[in-house]
C-alpha beads as a LAMMPS data file, in Angstrom:
LAMMPS data file: protein, C-alpha beads

127 atoms
126 bonds

1 atom types
1 bond types

-500.0 500.0 xlo xhi
-500.0 500.0 ylo yhi
-500.0 500.0 zlo zhi

Masses

1 110.0

Atoms # bond

1 1 1 -15.395 28.265 -10.621
2 1 1 -14.030 26.753 -13.865
3 1 1 -10.302 28.731 -13.928
4 1 1 -10.321 26.364 -9.940
5 1 1 -11.563 23.478 -11.295
6 1 1 -9.690 23.310 -13.778
7 1 1 -6.878 23.673 -11.652
8 1 1 -7.985 21.631 -9.248
9 1 1 -8.621 18.641 -12.442
10 1 1 -4.679 19.514 -13.894
11 1 1 -2.923 18.473 -10.569
12 1 1 -1.298 15.368 -10.470
13 1 1 -2.420 13.593 -7.493
14 1 1 -5.938 13.328 -9.426
15 1 1 -5.113 12.724 -12.224
16 1 1 -3.036 9.808 -10.984
17 1 1 -5.823 8.489 -8.979
18 1 1 -7.685 8.255 -12.159
19 1 1 -5.642 6.216 -13.667
20 1 1 -5.093 4.014 -11.168
21 1 1 -8.733 3.749 -10.713
22 1 1 -9.879 2.917 -13.545
23 1 1 -6.810 0.447 -14.501
24 1 1 -8.376 -1.352 -10.411
25 1 1 -11.224 -1.806 -12.093
26 1 1 -9.597 -3.452 -15.642
27 1 1 -6.831 -5.395 -13.366
28 1 1 -10.345 -6.215 -11.176
29 1 1 -12.112 -7.634 -14.344
30 1 1 -8.810 -10.018 -14.707
31 1 1 -9.012 -11.400 -11.690
32 1 1 -12.345 -11.596 -11.357
33 1 1 -12.307 -13.986 -14.609
34 1 1 -8.325 -15.872 -13.239
35 1 1 -10.280 -17.128 -10.491
36 1 1 -14.075 -18.288 -11.753
37 1 1 -12.975 -19.598 -15.162
38 1 1 -9.262 -21.501 -13.425
39 1 1 -9.330 -21.406 -9.967
40 1 1 -12.432 -22.423 -9.249
41 1 1 -12.579 -24.817 -11.443
42 1 1 -9.243 -26.060 -10.102
43 1 1 -10.213 -26.176 -6.495
44 1 1 -13.892 -27.605 -7.463
45 1 1 -11.772 -30.760 -8.876
46 1 1 -10.985 -31.317 -5.239
47 1 1 -14.451 -29.756 -3.512
48 1 1 -16.418 -32.459 -6.201
49 1 1 -18.468 -29.686 -7.576
50 1 1 -17.096 -27.517 -11.189
51 1 1 -18.646 -24.431 -9.240
52 1 1 -17.852 -22.335 -6.440
53 1 1 -20.128 -20.008 -6.214
54 1 1 -22.601 -22.275 -6.177
55 1 1 -22.867 -23.440 -2.957
56 1 1 -25.331 -22.521 -0.333
57 1 1 -26.251 -23.516 2.539
58 1 1 -30.580 -23.136 3.734
59 1 1 -31.593 -22.542 6.852
60 1 1 -34.983 -22.707 7.071
61 1 1 -36.073 -19.712 4.060
62 1 1 -32.391 -18.198 4.666
63 1 1 -30.519 -19.218 2.144
64 1 1 -26.830 -18.978 2.521
65 1 1 -24.572 -18.231 -0.650
66 1 1 -20.507 -19.262 0.722
67 1 1 -19.478 -20.096 -2.128
68 1 1 -19.185 -17.098 -3.609
69 1 1 -17.662 -15.659 -0.466
70 1 1 -15.011 -18.189 -1.007
71 1 1 -15.072 -16.249 -4.526
72 1 1 -14.307 -13.184 -3.667
73 1 1 -11.890 -13.844 -0.446
74 1 1 -10.115 -15.335 -3.522
75 1 1 -10.609 -12.549 -6.021
76 1 1 -9.248 -10.576 -2.538
77 1 1 -6.012 -13.034 -2.075
78 1 1 -4.791 -12.711 -6.002
79 1 1 -5.260 -8.886 -5.813
80 1 1 -3.894 -7.878 -2.493
81 1 1 -0.934 -10.836 -3.750
82 1 1 -0.074 -9.576 -7.471
83 1 1 -0.378 -5.253 -5.529
84 1 1 2.046 -7.063 -2.904
85 1 1 4.568 -7.714 -6.068
86 1 1 3.757 -4.848 -7.712
87 1 1 4.920 -2.213 -4.729
88 1 1 8.169 -5.018 -4.035
89 1 1 9.192 -3.818 -7.529
90 1 1 8.805 -0.232 -7.963
91 1 1 10.502 0.112 -4.423
92 1 1 13.396 -2.351 -5.447
93 1 1 13.515 0.680 -8.364
94 1 1 13.366 3.758 -6.448
95 1 1 16.366 5.019 -5.075
96 1 1 16.932 4.225 -1.932
97 1 1 16.383 7.109 0.995
98 1 1 19.273 8.190 2.124
99 1 1 18.949 8.458 6.175
100 1 1 19.517 11.477 7.836
101 1 1 23.321 11.999 8.989
102 1 1 23.786 11.683 12.925
103 1 1 25.216 14.682 14.714
104 1 1 28.442 15.017 13.731
105 1 1 31.699 15.105 15.737
106 1 1 32.599 18.308 16.738
107 1 1 35.263 19.608 15.485
108 1 1 38.409 20.559 17.801
109 1 1 37.379 23.915 17.264
110 1 1 33.827 23.733 18.507
111 1 1 35.207 22.018 21.278
112 1 1 37.345 25.120 22.676
113 1 1 34.799 27.426 21.419
114 1 1 32.391 25.484 24.276
115 1 1 35.282 25.463 26.271
116 1 1 35.732 29.331 26.308
117 1 1 31.870 29.392 26.221
118 1 1 31.774 27.549 30.116
119 1 1 34.277 28.901 31.691
120 1 1 33.227 32.847 30.954
121 1 1 30.127 31.268 32.685
122 1 1 31.851 30.230 35.381
123 1 1 33.448 33.529 36.157
124 1 1 29.998 35.105 35.579
125 1 1 28.724 33.435 38.408
126 1 1 31.736 33.789 40.582
127 1 1 30.872 37.677 39.707

Bonds

1 1 1 2
2 1 2 3
3 1 3 4
4 1 4 5
5 1 5 6
6 1 6 7
7 1 7 8
8 1 8 9
9 1 9 10
10 1 10 11
11 1 11 12
12 1 12 13
13 1 13 14
14 1 14 15
15 1 15 16
16 1 16 17
17 1 17 18
18 1 18 19
19 1 19 20
20 1 20 21
21 1 21 22
22 1 22 23
23 1 23 24
24 1 24 25
25 1 25 26
26 1 26 27
27 1 27 28
28 1 28 29
29 1 29 30
30 1 30 31
31 1 31 32
32 1 32 33
33 1 33 34
34 1 34 35
35 1 35 36
36 1 36 37
37 1 37 38
38 1 38 39
39 1 39 40
40 1 40 41
41 1 41 42
42 1 42 43
43 1 43 44
44 1 44 45
45 1 45 46
46 1 46 47
47 1 47 48
48 1 48 49
49 1 49 50
50 1 50 51
51 1 51 52
52 1 52 53
53 1 53 54
54 1 54 55
55 1 55 56
56 1 56 57
57 1 57 58
58 1 58 59
59 1 59 60
60 1 60 61
61 1 61 62
62 1 62 63
63 1 63 64
64 1 64 65
65 1 65 66
66 1 66 67
67 1 67 68
68 1 68 69
69 1 69 70
70 1 70 71
71 1 71 72
72 1 72 73
73 1 73 74
74 1 74 75
75 1 75 76
76 1 76 77
77 1 77 78
78 1 78 79
79 1 79 80
80 1 80 81
81 1 81 82
82 1 82 83
83 1 83 84
84 1 84 85
85 1 85 86
86 1 86 87
87 1 87 88
88 1 88 89
89 1 89 90
90 1 90 91
91 1 91 92
92 1 92 93
93 1 93 94
94 1 94 95
95 1 95 96
96 1 96 97
97 1 97 98
98 1 98 99
99 1 99 100
100 1 100 101
101 1 101 102
102 1 102 103
103 1 103 104
104 1 104 105
105 1 105 106
106 1 106 107
107 1 107 108
108 1 108 109
109 1 109 110
110 1 110 111
111 1 111 112
112 1 112 113
113 1 113 114
114 1 114 115
115 1 115 116
116 1 116 117
117 1 117 118
118 1 118 119
119 1 119 120
120 1 120 121
121 1 121 122
122 1 122 123
123 1 123 124
124 1 124 125
125 1 125 126
126 1 126 127
C-alpha cells in the first residue's frame, strides 16, 4: 500500500495540482490585501465610507453585511481576470495544435481502382 501511495503522489498531475493549490492560496492572500488596502479605500472615497466591509443594513434582528459580500465579489473578479490573463499568455506561448488535415484528394491511381471495383461489382450483379 505504501508503494501505491508513493506512485500516486509522484504522478505529475498530482504534483501540479499541489503546486497550483499552494500558489493559488498565496495569490488569494495577495488579492485580498490588494482589495482591502487599495481598491476598497478608493471605492470608499466615492461612497463616502472608507471601509466597505463595515457596510451593513439591518431588518429587525437580522444584520446583512453586504459590504463584506462586495469585498468577496471584488476579490473574485480580480482573481478571475488575472487567471484569464495568465491563460491567455500561456496559450500564446504554446505551439498551436495543427488541425487534422481534411481527406486528401484521391490520387489518379486510387480513382482508377475505384472504377475497376465498381465495374467488377456491376459484372457480378449482372450474372
